[in-house]
N, C-alpha and C positions, 0 to 999 in steps of 0.2 A: 773835399778833396780837390785839387788843381788839374783844368784840363790843359792838354797841351794844346798850344795852337798850330794849324799845319805851316809848313812854308809860306804858303799859298795866301794865307794872311796877310803875313808881313808887306807877301808885294804888295797886294790891295791895300793895305796900310800905304806905302811909300807911295801908291798912284797918287793918292789924294793928299798926300802929306809935302804939296810942290809949294814950292818959294811965290812964283805966279799967280797962285790963286791966296796966298797967302790970309788977306784979310777976310775973304768974304766965307773961308774954313774956320779962323778963329772968331770970326762973330757971330756963325751960325748959332743959333739956337730954336726949339720947335720954337712951332707955330703954338697961339695961346687955346686955340680950342685941342692939339696935341695935349698941352699941358693940362689942361681939364682932364682928355681920356686917361692921360696918365695917373692924377688924382683919385679920378673916380675908382682906377683896377686898382691902387694901390688903399684906399678905401676900403674897396668892398675886401680884398684882401690881405688886408688888419680883422678885419670881421667875420674874415674864414668861408664869405659869400662868393667866391667868386665860381664860373661856373669852367667846364676844362679847356671851352672856347677862349672864353677870360682869360685865364691862365696860362693858355701859349700864346697872347697878344701880348701878355706882360712880360712874358720870355724871351719872346721877340722885342718887345722894347729896349728891354733888359741888353740885351746882344748887341741892339743899335748904338745904344748908349755907352756900352763901352767899347765899341768898334773907333764912335766919334771921338772917344777920348783918348786913345792910340795915336789919331790920326792929328789931333792939336799934339799932344805930347812931340810925335817926333817931328811938326814943325819945327815945335817950338824949338828944338833939338839942331834944327837944319839951320832956324835962321840965327842962333845963338855963334856958330861956328862962324 
């Protein structure tokens, strides 16, 4: 089931999707430490051994990743205009 994003979500995406900071935003990647943490959480998820706190952490990481994808897509759209 898909969730509907609130209008405020779009406003925040637009705030971060500013051409003035395009290079920084488009080149952003999580740090190696964060990447390792996410990989560990994903592995535990595949094995069915996530704790409730780890599941909450993984859920939040997934929300943030989705947010960054939206920001980058909106920024690319603005730059193409």
